[in-house]
N, C-alpha and C positions, 0 to 999 in steps of 0.2 A: 504493499498499499504504500505508493508514492507520496510525498507530500505535495502540495498543491503547486509548486515553484517545481520540485523533478517533473512531476506530470508534466506541466507546460514545457519545462526541457526538452523532455522525450517527444512530446508532440510536436515541437518545433523543429527538434532535430530530422524526424523521420519527413516533415512536410519539406525539407529542403535537399531529401534526397539520402539522407543518411540512413543506412541498413539497420533498424532497431529491432531486436530480435531478443524476446525474451523467453524464458521456461520459467512456469510459473507453477507453484506445487496446486491441484487441482482437488485434494483434501486437507484438511489441516486440524489439528486439535482445538483450535478455536473457530467458531462456526463466524463469530465477529470477525475475526481478524480476514476471513477466505470471504466475507461479504464485503468488508473494506478494499480490499484487495480490486475483487471484482469491479468495485465502483467506477475504477478508472480505465476499464479495458474498452469500453465504448469510445471514448476520446481517443484513447492509443490507436484502435484498429482503424478510427475514422481516418486518421493521418498518413495511414501507410503501415504502421508498426506489427511486427508479425508479434504473435502469441501463441505458447502451445501450454497444455498444462499435462503436467503429468498425473497418473490417475492411480499406480499401485504402490507409490511412495512418497514421501514427503522430503524433498531435497532441503538438508541445513546449510551447503556452502554457498558463499554468494561469490559468484566467479563471475567476471567481466572481462572483457577481451577488444581491444581500442585498435583499431589498424591493424590487427594480428600483430602485433609488436608492444603492446603494452595491457599486458595482465594483470590483474587484480584479482584478490583473492583476501575475503574477510569473513568478520563473524558477524558484523553490521547488520541488521536486516536494512531494509527499504522502506522506512518510515520515519515518523519525525521523531518518537521517543529516541529511537536508535541514534537520529541524528543530533538530539539536544540533550539526553540525558543519559544514555548511556557511554561508559569508557570502553570502546569498542576499537579494535585494532585493523588496518587496512594495510597489505603487503602488495606492493605494485613492484613489478619486475621488469625491467626492459631488456628487450632481446628478441631475437623473432623466433629462435628456437621453443624458447618457452612459450611466447605467443601462440607457433602452429601447434604445442602441444595441448595447451589448454583447450584450444580451438576444438581442437578433436575430441578432446573429452567433452566438451558442449554439444558437439555435433552428436557423439553416443547416445548423452541424457536426450537429446532432442528427438532423435529418431523414434522412440515409442510413443514419445508423448504427443497428445491431441492438440491439433493444429487449430485454432479457434479463426471462424471470419465473421465480419461484419454482418451479411446478411443472416447468418445461422444465431450469431451472437444477440442481434434485435430480435429474434422470434423466441427467445428464451421465455420459460414462465412468468408472467406477470407476477404469481406470488413470489420470486425471488427478488425482483424490483425494490420493493420498501425496505428490507433489510437493507440491500446494498444503500439506498438513498441514505436511509438514517447513521448507519455506519460513516459515511463521509463528514457528517457534523461533529462527532466525537472520535473519531481515528486518533486524534493526539492523545488520546487516553491507553491505548491498546499496545 
């Protein structure tokens, strides 16, 4: 569940042609956290970002690769609480070899994940939407 600013930055990046691809958990031990994260999916999908959800596991590692040469590994969640309150650590490793290895790892994790598309996303059950909408207002507490 990215902060408002993070969501806007991802949307803007996708809008200018940057390939934004996210692998997110499709299940969680927190129904509220899952709903809050999904509240950002419409904006991201509409901007051209690609989102895939895992189905059989809950990934805990936070991994990002920028331009194939800037891999980052973190314990920090992509949410306001981790940004503002938690004392989490990020490791950024410069180098093409590590970037390629991390990209391959992400691709292996992405392969079994279910890709979301905007048309199908917008046809999800109406009963899911109020919970997503409400969690956006208090997601900073999660």
